[in-house]
C-alpha positions in Angstrom: 0.1 0.6 0.5 1.3 3.1 -1.1 1.2 6.6 0.8 -1.1 9.5 -0.6 0.6 12.9 -1.0 -1.5 15.9 -1.6 0.6 20.1 -2.2 -1.4 22.5 -1.0 -0.3 26.4 -1.1 -1.6 28.0 1.7 -2.7 32.1 0.5 0.2 34.3 2.0 -0.4 36.0 5.2 0.6 39.0 8.0 4.1 37.1 8.8 4.9 34.6 5.9 4.5 34.8 2.1 2.6 31.6 0.3 4.0 28.8 1.4 3.6 25.1 0.7 2.0 22.4 2.9 2.3 18.5 2.6 -0.5 16.3 3.5 0.5 12.2 3.8 -2.3 10.4 4.4 -5.0 13.3 5.1 -2.1 14.7 7.8 -0.1 18.1 7.5 3.5 17.1 7.8 4.4 19.8 8.5 2.2 20.8 11.7 2.9 17.4 13.0 6.6 17.9 13.1 7.2 21.7 13.1 3.9 22.7 15.4 1.6 25.4 15.2 3.5 28.6 14.5 5.9 26.8 11.9 5.8 27.5 7.8 6.2 25.2 4.9 9.0 26.3 2.4 7.8 29.3 0.3 5.8 28.5 -3.1 8.2 30.6 -4.9 11.1 28.4 -3.4 9.3 24.5 -4.6 7.4 26.1 -6.8 9.2 28.1 -9.4 7.1 29.6 -12.5 9.2 28.6 -15.6 11.4 26.2 -14.2 10.6 22.5 -12.6 10.3 22.1 -9.0 13.1 20.7 -7.1 10.0 18.3 -5.6 10.4 16.7 -8.2 11.8 12.7 -7.7 15.0 11.7 -10.0 16.7 8.5 -9.4 19.5 11.2 -7.5 18.5 11.5 -4.0 18.9 15.0 -2.8 17.6 16.2 0.5 14.3 18.9 0.7 13.5 21.1 3.5 9.3 20.5 4.2 9.3 23.1 6.8 10.7 25.6 10.0 9.8 26.2 13.6 8.2 29.8 14.0 12.4 30.6 15.3 13.7 29.6 12.2 15.6 26.5 10.6 18.8 28.4 11.4 17.8 28.0 15.5 16.3 24.7 15.9 16.7 23.1 12.2 14.5 21.9 9.5 12.1 19.3 8.8 14.2 18.1 6.1 13.6 14.7 4.2 15.9 13.0 1.2 13.7 12.4 -1.9 14.3 9.9 -4.6 12.3 7.5 -7.4 13.7 4.0 -7.4 11.7 3.0 -10.8 7.7 3.4 -10.2 8.0 4.3 -6.5 9.1 7.2 -4.6 10.7 7.5 -1.7 11.2 9.8 1.4 13.5 8.5 4.0 16.2 9.7 6.3 14.1 12.8 7.7 15.4 15.7 10.0 13.3 16.8 12.7 13.4 20.5 14.3 14.8 20.0 17.9 11.9 20.6 20.0 9.4 19.9 17.3 5.9 18.5 17.8 5.5 15.1 19.6 2.7 13.9 17.6 4.9 12.5 14.7 6.5 9.6 15.9 10.5 9.7 15.7 12.4 8.7 13.5 9.6 9.5 11.2 8.9 6.4 9.1 9.7 6.3 5.3 6.9 7.1 3.0 6.8 5.6 -0.5 4.4 6.3 -3.1 3.2 5.8 -6.1 5.5 7.8 -8.6 2.3 8.3 -11.4 0.4 9.8 -8.2 3.9 11.7 -6.8 4.3 12.9 -10.6 0.2 13.9 -11.2 0.2 15.8 -7.5 3.5 17.8 -8.5 2.8 18.7 -11.8 -0.8 20.3 -10.8 0.6 21.7 -7.6 3.5 23.4 -10.9 0.3 23.9 -13.2 -1.7 26.5 -11.0 0.5 29.3 -10.1 -3.0 30.9 -8.7 -0.7 32.9 -5.5 1.5 34.6 -7.5 -1.6 36.5 -8.3 -2.2 37.2 -4.8 1.6 38.7 -3.6 
């Protein structure tokens, strides 16, 4: 059984530009690992207009930042994961969780495995709908 990914862009607020949140199996990963007040990466960084998103999974493993606490990642660390494609599977593994982060996410967080087709479709959908660019 595969995990299910949903990418949501939150509108800009008084403190942050539009940010991306990652829902896996109907759970907000950033909220679970970073607590309220934390944020996901800025939409402009992970869904750049006219360029492929760093969220795309390739055979080359790479570390992706998914969020940081209110005090910033430079203080307590960031929520990061290694993303890699293995044929028709996209794997998220080797998590790094901010120091003193939320208690609702197990530590260490489990590896997640996504069907590559569903994962690619979700990233493509998020890339194709840059509504947040119109609302700075």
